N, C-alpha and C positions, 0 to 999 in steps of 0.2 A: 643209856646205851648209845654208841656212835651211830650216825646215820647210815654208815656203810655196812652195818650188820644186818644181813638179810634174814637172820633167824630170830623171829619174834613170836614164840609160842604164846597163845592167849592164856594158857593156864599158869597161874602163879602159885607159889607155895609159901605160906606165912612163916614157916619155921626156918626158911633160909635167911641167914644173917643179911641185914641190909647193907652192911659195910664190912670190910676186912677187919677193922678194929673190933668188931663184935663177934668175929668167928673164932671158934676153937679148932685150930688147924693141926692135923696130923700129917707128918711126912713119913711115908713108908719106904724105907731104903735110904740109908745115910752114907752114900758114897760121895763122889764129886758133885753130882747134880743135887742130891738131897741135902748134903752138907752146905753147899753154896746157897741153896734156897733158904735154908734155916738162917744162915748168916744175914742174908738180905732181908728176911722177914722179922728179925729180932726186934721186939718192941712195937710191932705194927699189927699184932693180933691180940685177941683176948687171952689166948694161951697157945703154946706151941708144944706139940707132942712129937717125939721121935721114936720110930720103930725100925729095928733091924735085927735079923736073926743072929747076927754075930755079936756075942756079948762083949767082945773086945772093942768092937766099933762103938757100941753103946757106952762103954766106959770112957772111951776117948771123947765122945760127944759130950758126956757129962763134965769131963775135965775142961772142955772148951766152953762150957756153959751155953750150949747152943739151944737147949730146950728147957721147958719147965718140967717136963717128965720124959723119961726115956725107958724103953723096955725092949728086950729081945723076944718077949711073949706078947704079941699084939692083942690077944684076948683080954689082957689085964687093963689096957688103957684105950683101945680103939673106940669104945662106946662113948668116950668123953668128947669125941670130935664130931663137929657138924660140917667139916670140910676136910676130906681126905685126899691127899695128893700122892699118887703112886709114882715113886722114883726108883723102884726096883728094876733090875734088868728086864728087858723086853720079854725074854723067854720065860721069866718067872711070873709075869703078870696074869696069865690065865688062872694059875693056881691061887694067886692072891685074890682075884675077883671072886673065886669060889668061896674063899674063907670069909670075906667081909660080911655077907649076910648072916653067917653062922655066929660071928663074934659081935656084931653090932645090931642090936635089936631096935634101935631108933632110926632117926632120919639123918642123912648126910649127903652133901654134894660130893661126888667122886670124880676126880680128874686124873688122868694119866698123862705122862709126858714122854711116852714112847715114840720111837722114830718112824713107825709105820702104823697104819690104822685099819687096813682092810680086813684083818682077822680079829683085832682087839675090840674095835667099837661094836661089832655085833655081839660080843660077849657082854660088853657094858650095857647094851640095849636090853639084855635079859635080866639085869639086876631087878630085884623087887621094886615096886612102885614107891616105896618109902625112900629110895635113893634117887638122886638127880645126877645122872652122868653127863660128862662133857669131856671131849678129847682136847689135848694140848700137846704142843711140841716146840720147845725152845731151840732155836738154831744156834747153839753155842756148846762149848765143851772143851776138853783137853784130851790128849792121847792117854794120859794116866788117870783112871777114873776111881780114885780112892779119896777117902775123907781128908787125908793129909794134903791133897792137892786142891781142896776146896778154897774158894775165895769169895769175898763179899760182893765183888763187882762182876762175877762171871756172866750174869744175865744182862748187865747194863748195856744198852745200845743194840742188843740182839733182837732179831725178829722172833716173835713168839706166835705160832699158829694156834688159833682157837677153833675147835671143830665141834660145834653143837650137834647133838643127835636130834632126831625128829621129836623125841620126848623131853628134850632139855628145856626146863622152865626158863623164862627170861631172867628171873631173879638169880638163877644159877649161872647163867651166862654173864650177868652183870658182876657177880662175885668173882668169877674167873678173870674178868677184865680188870677189876680192882687189884687182883693179885699181880697181873702182868704189869700194870702201871706202878705198883708199889716197889717192884724190883728193878724198875728202870728199863724194861724191855718194850719192844714195839709190837702191839697186837695186830694180827692179820687174821680176819675171819675167812675160813676156807671150807670148801666141800671136801670130805675125806678122800674121795677118789682122786680129785685134782691134787690134793696134798701129796698123795703117794706117788703120783706121776712126777710132780715137781722135785721131790726129794731124791728121786732116782737120778736126776740130772745134777742137782745142786750138791748132794751129799754122797750118794752111794757109788755112782760111777767114779768120782774123784778118788775114792778109796781104792777101787780096782786099778785105776791108772797109776796111783802111787805104788801099789804092790808090784805091778808089772815093771815099772821103771826101776824100783829097788832091786828086783830079781835079776835084771840084765846088766846092772852096773858092776863092773869088775872091782873086786876088793882092792886091787893095786892102785885104783884111781882115788882112794880115800884121802890122800894128802891134799888133793885139789878141791875137796868139797867146799862149796861156797853157799851164799844165800839162795841162789836159784835151786840147787839140789835140795837144800834143807826145806824150802817152802813147798816144792812140788812133791816131795816124798814124806812130808810130815804125817799124813794120815796113815801111812804104813804102820805106825806105832799104835794104832787103835786096838782095842781088845778084840781078839779073834773070835771069842765066844759071842760077843755082842754083834759083830759083823755077820757071823753065820746066822744068828737070830734074825737080823734085819733082812738079809738076802733071802732067807727062807720065806719070810712074809711078803717081800716085795720083789720076788724073782721076776715075774712077768714084766713089770714096769722097767726093771733094770735091763732086762734082755732087749727091750725095744730101743732104749737109748744107747745101749752097748753096741747094737748093730749099726746105728747111725754113726757112732764114734768110730767104729771099725771102717766104715765106708769113707769117712772123712780122712782117716789115717792112710787108707789105701790111695786116695787121690793125691795126698801129699807125697807118698812114696813114689807113685808113678811120675809125678812132676820132677822129683829129685833124681830118679833113675834116668829120666830123659834130659837132665840138666836144663829143664825148662824153668829158668829162674824168674821169668816174667809171670808165669802161672803161680809159682810159689809166692812171689810178691803179692799178687792179687789175693791169694788164699790167706796169707798172713794179715793183710789189711782187712779182709772180711772178718777174720776172727777177732782182731783188735777192736774193730768198730762195734762188733756185737758185744764184746766184754764191756766196753765203755758205756754202751746203751744200757746194759743190765745194771751196772754199778750206779749209773745216774738215776735210774728208777728206784733202786734200793736206797740210795742216799736221800732222795726226795721223799721217800716213804718214812723216813725217820731212822734209817739204819746208820751204822757208823763203822 
């Protein structure tokens, strides 16, 4: 385990695979994230199992040879896994967590990759003792979240938050770390509450900003669209269902940073209204310096 991991529970569990190559991994949810994860893990595990309620998606996954076994009925194959990774939509995960103990009578490390943790991790905490839960969240993706958009290098170079619970054995945290390293991502150990505050700024507010800008841009301006507009509104193409789930779970944190953002925009508006270009210049410089500082820390930490 890395020295910067503050979570070192004293209890270990002998059934947890010592390495990823010894683990029988199940990926529950074969969309963009689950499909890309399967591509990145191919040949790096003892076996790879795919689960998705959509039979068509399972058939497509079989055509792509992503898994050793695939099924739309998790009860048929989930018990073969000792490492279960939940890649289903955030809103579906509570129901999935209820099903796992009913379908899996043995032991397993259970990791989610959902975007928020404040409601999900307490549910994982309630799993029977034979399960070792740990939270995870890769900071990567695309606007279109289907298997057809999956790619082997989606996770490479991305930050990947790891969020152990109070009951997470060190062996389970180590296995999760092996997973992150195997797919080329950069592990970051975080407290769940801090994670949710950070993603409100890094991920969720940018979506709202993109939606707002898209809504006020006149259609007749479309012929002049360039890289700036494309990059600043890219997130507006995210799944609405997914974003409603995220904002439902992280509403309070988003409201805090949203208010700060509104206050900053108001200051900019007042300076522009007053034609106070010196103040605008100072505000622009302040924002630019802050972004440079954030990106420098990110890159030094292994991001790309």
